[in-house]
Backbone bond lengths (Angstrom), bond angles and torsions (degrees), N, CA, C in turn:
res aa  C-N    CA-C-N  psi(-1)  N-CA   C-N-CA  omega(-1)  CA-C   N-CA-C  phi
1 X - - - 1.454 - - 1.525 110.99 -
2 X 1.354 116.46 -44.36 1.461 119.66 -179.27 1.522 111.22 -62.53
3 X 1.347 116.17 -32.91 1.451 121.09 178.52 1.525 111.00 -58.15
4 X 1.326 117.18 -45.75 1.462 121.87 -178.99 1.523 111.72 -66.98
5 X 1.302 117.49 -35.92 1.466 120.66 177.90 1.530 109.75 -63.97
6 X 1.332 115.79 -46.35 1.465 119.37 178.84 1.523 110.85 -64.56
7 X 1.298 117.83 -39.34 1.457 122.19 179.32 1.525 110.69 -64.11
8 X 1.324 117.17 -43.82 1.465 120.80 177.28 1.526 111.46 -65.13
9 X 1.324 117.17 -40.72 1.467 120.69 178.66 1.521 110.42 -63.70
10 X 1.320 116.45 -43.81 1.468 120.57 178.66 1.528 110.96 -63.51
11 X 1.327 116.92 -42.78 1.462 121.17 177.18 1.522 111.67 -62.12
12 X 1.337 117.04 -39.02 1.458 120.76 177.64 1.517 112.09 -64.47
13 X 1.323 116.50 -41.83 1.468 120.55 177.81 1.520 110.29 -62.68
14 X 1.324 116.94 -44.71 1.462 120.29 178.14 1.524 111.34 -62.29
15 X 1.316 117.13 -40.69 1.463 120.65 -179.92 1.524 110.81 -63.35
16 X 1.323 117.27 -40.25 1.468 120.63 178.92 1.524 110.47 -66.82
17 X 1.315 117.06 -43.48 1.458 120.92 -178.43 1.524 112.59 -66.55
18 X 1.307 117.56 -30.57 1.463 121.49 -175.98 1.533 112.11 -113.81
19 X 1.319 116.64 28.29 1.465 119.50 -176.19 1.525 112.30 -62.34
20 X 1.345 118.13 -34.50 1.466 119.64 179.08 1.526 110.64 -65.39
21 X 1.346 117.07 -41.73 1.458 120.61 177.95 1.523 111.17 -65.40
22 X 1.330 116.35 -39.33 1.462 120.95 178.61 1.528 109.87 -66.08
23 X 1.339 116.26 -41.41 1.468 120.61 178.69 1.534 110.53 -62.28
24 X 1.342 116.85 -42.63 1.465 120.12 177.96 1.528 111.37 -65.24
25 X 1.326 117.18 -33.38 1.447 120.39 179.15 1.527 110.38 -71.17
26 X 1.345 116.98 -41.62 1.460 120.62 -179.73 1.529 112.27 -72.84
27 X 1.333 116.22 -39.77 1.466 122.25 179.62 1.524 108.03 -129.26
28 X 1.328 117.86 82.84 1.462 119.24 -176.14 1.530 110.91 -61.75
29 X 1.346 116.16 140.31 1.460 118.96 178.96 1.527 110.32 -66.85
30 X 1.307 114.84 154.21 1.460 119.64 178.18 1.528 109.15 -63.41
31 X 1.314 117.39 144.00 1.460 119.06 179.57 1.525 110.60 -66.02
32 X 1.328 115.65 153.27 1.451 121.05 176.34 1.520 107.34 -73.39
33 X 1.304 116.53 126.77 1.456 121.89 -178.34 1.522 108.01 -115.07
34 X 1.307 116.38 136.13 1.456 120.61 175.57 1.529 107.28 -69.60
35 X 1.353 117.91 123.81 1.467 120.35 -176.64 1.526 112.36 -61.03
36 X 1.321 116.12 152.33 1.459 121.64 178.29 1.525 109.46 -58.46
37 X 1.307 116.43 140.07 1.454 121.60 -179.44 1.522 113.38 91.22
38 X 1.331 116.68 -10.02 1.464 121.09 178.51 1.522 108.95 -118.70
39 X 1.314 116.17 158.60 1.461 119.67 176.29 1.526 111.98 -112.70
40 X 1.339 116.29 -8.29 1.465 119.80 -178.73 1.522 109.34 -153.71
41 X 1.332 115.27 160.79 1.459 122.40 173.31 1.523 106.56 -128.37
42 X 1.334 115.41 130.62 1.457 121.75 -179.01 1.521 109.09 -115.54
43 X 1.329 116.32 124.51 1.462 122.79 174.81 1.522 105.82 -104.26
44 X 1.328 116.29 117.54 1.451 120.44 -169.52 1.524 111.04 -150.45
45 X 1.337 115.18 -175.91 1.462 122.31 170.71 1.524 107.26 -132.30
46 X 1.315 115.63 164.21 1.462 120.70 -177.85 1.531 112.03 -71.07
47 X 1.318 117.81 -30.19 1.458 121.98 -172.86 1.528 114.93 -91.71
48 X 1.322 118.02 -9.60 1.471 122.61 -172.35 1.534 111.45 -78.08
49 X 1.352 118.11 121.02 1.464 119.58 179.40 1.534 113.36 -67.56
50 X 1.327 117.82 -30.64 1.460 119.99 178.67 1.525 111.00 -73.63
51 X 1.330 116.33 -31.19 1.466 120.44 174.38 1.527 109.10 -64.61
52 X 1.332 116.62 -40.83 1.471 121.01 177.67 1.529 110.44 -61.72
53 X 1.338 116.95 -39.54 1.467 120.36 177.27 1.527 111.05 -64.22
54 X 1.345 116.48 -40.18 1.465 120.26 178.57 1.528 110.28 -64.23
55 X 1.340 117.02 -43.99 1.472 120.83 176.76 1.521 110.41 -58.70
56 X 1.324 116.30 -46.59 1.469 121.28 -178.01 1.528 110.85 -61.19
57 X 1.328 116.76 -41.89 1.466 120.81 178.83 1.521 111.21 -64.28
58 X 1.330 116.85 -46.29 1.469 119.99 179.43 1.525 111.37 -63.86
59 X 1.321 116.58 -41.55 1.469 120.17 178.94 1.523 111.53 -66.58
60 X 1.334 117.25 -39.71 1.462 120.97 178.87 1.524 111.38 -63.53
61 X 1.322 116.23 -35.38 1.473 120.47 179.04 1.526 112.09 -86.91
62 X 1.347 116.30 0.88 1.474 123.10 179.90 1.533 111.64 56.78
63 X 1.334 115.11 44.56 1.462 121.97 179.01 1.522 108.08 -95.62
64 X 1.341 118.37 118.58 1.471 119.20 175.95 1.534 109.94 -70.40
65 X 1.323 115.69 127.48 1.460 119.81 -177.50 1.518 110.59 -138.16
66 X 1.308 114.68 155.56 1.468 122.60 175.26 1.514 106.53 -103.96
67 X 1.327 116.94 130.49 1.459 120.26 -179.78 1.516 110.27 -113.85
68 X 1.318 115.67 136.88 1.457 123.27 172.51 1.519 108.21 -117.11
69 X 1.321 117.02 124.02 1.463 121.22 171.19 1.525 105.72 -84.20
70 X 1.320 116.72 110.54 1.464 120.11 -172.49 1.525 112.61 -70.30
71 X 1.327 117.62 -10.53 1.460 120.52 175.87 1.527 112.10 -89.84
72 X 1.325 116.68 -16.82 1.467 120.67 -176.06 1.523 113.53 -116.79
73 X 1.313 118.39 -16.06 1.454 122.29 -175.56 1.531 110.39 -116.74
74 X 1.334 116.22 115.57 1.466 120.20 177.85 1.528 110.31 -64.27
75 X 1.332 117.07 -39.92 1.462 121.18 178.28 1.526 110.29 -63.24
76 X 1.328 116.65 -43.69 1.459 121.13 178.85 1.517 112.13 -63.66
77 X 1.335 116.61 -41.54 1.460 120.72 178.78 1.523 110.65 -64.65
78 X 1.332 117.42 -41.50 1.466 120.88 179.10 1.529 110.77 -62.43
79 X 1.331 116.91 -43.23 1.463 120.11 178.47 1.531 110.97 -66.01
80 X 1.334 116.14 -41.13 1.461 121.93 177.97 1.529 109.92 -58.42
81 X 1.317 116.97 -44.31 1.462 120.83 179.61 1.524 111.51 -66.88
82 X 1.346 117.54 -36.70 1.473 120.22 176.85 1.517 111.61 -64.62
83 X 1.333 116.26 -26.47 1.463 120.91 177.79 1.530 111.86 -85.93
84 X 1.342 116.45 8.11 1.465 121.79 -176.83 1.518 110.90 57.89
85 X 1.333 114.75 43.26 1.455 120.35 179.15 1.515 111.01 -57.32
86 X 1.297 116.05 129.97 1.459 121.63 179.56 1.518 109.76 -137.98
87 X 1.275 115.72 44.59 1.456 122.73 -177.90 1.508 108.33 144.91
88 X 1.298 115.45 169.90 1.457 119.42 179.60 1.516 108.51 -129.03
89 X 1.292 118.23 153.30 1.455 127.85 -4.98 1.526 111.90 -78.47
90 X 1.327 114.28 162.59 1.458 121.97 168.20 1.521 105.12 -120.38
91 X 1.295 116.12 128.66 1.462 122.05 -175.43 1.518 108.95 -123.39
92 X 1.338 116.21 131.31 1.467 121.49 176.02 1.522 107.14 -112.55
93 X 1.319 115.69 119.83 1.458 122.17 177.33 1.516 106.19 -123.40
94 X 1.328 115.91 114.98 1.462 121.81 -172.04 1.520 108.13 56.97
95 X 1.328 118.57 -115.88 1.466 121.35 178.58 1.527 111.57 -109.06
96 X 1.317 117.16 11.58 1.474 122.56 -179.09 1.524 109.37 -96.94
97 X 1.329 116.59 128.87 1.462 123.04 177.79 1.523 107.83 -107.31
98 X 1.338 115.69 124.72 1.462 121.45 -178.71 1.521 107.97 -116.30
99 X 1.330 116.56 118.65 1.465 122.65 178.51 1.523 108.07 -95.77
100 X 1.325 116.51 123.97 1.457 121.01 -179.67 1.515 110.87 86.02
101 X 1.324 115.16 171.88 1.467 119.82 179.75 1.516 109.29 -95.45
102 X 1.325 115.69 115.46 1.458 122.98 175.80 1.527 106.05 -137.51
103 X 1.340 115.78 98.80 1.464 121.04 -173.54 1.528 111.95 -56.38
104 X 1.329 117.50 -41.10 1.464 120.39 -178.91 1.528 111.05 -64.47
105 X 1.330 117.04 -43.15 1.464 120.71 -179.80 1.534 110.85 -67.86
106 X 1.326 116.17 -39.69 1.477 120.23 178.38 1.518 109.98 -64.56
107 X 1.331 117.39 -46.10 1.463 120.58 179.40 1.524 111.57 -62.78
108 X 1.329 116.96 -38.56 1.472 119.82 178.49 1.529 110.15 -64.42
109 X 1.339 117.34 -40.81 1.477 120.50 178.05 1.522 110.73 -66.78
110 X 1.323 116.85 -37.57 1.474 120.12 179.30 1.523 111.70 -67.36
111 X 1.319 117.25 -29.11 1.481 120.92 178.85 1.525 109.85 -65.45
112 X 1.328 117.91 -25.84 1.478 120.52 -178.39 1.527 112.35 -80.16
113 X 1.328 117.83 -5.46 1.480 119.93 179.85 1.498 111.31 -72.42
């Protein structure tokens, strides 16, 4: 009997600690969609040199994109976190999410547009 009590208590503690993950599993957030009129979304900061490279690449290819500064935009930060952002830049092209600056991967995703 004591075993089950401890097991239930441990399960309750785990459920409390991971309630956000459980909530996302029960009610998954809506996918990030590239807004109409744009072909990409860039999650970046003003000071990041790799973000600047991503901007330069998109501008050179004349790709219309929406940029969110994750340090200044609460909406951008929330979307970045939903994408499991773990560094910058994060680029969404169509349904492809690219973490970090990788010119070859970005160009390959742009070819699918």
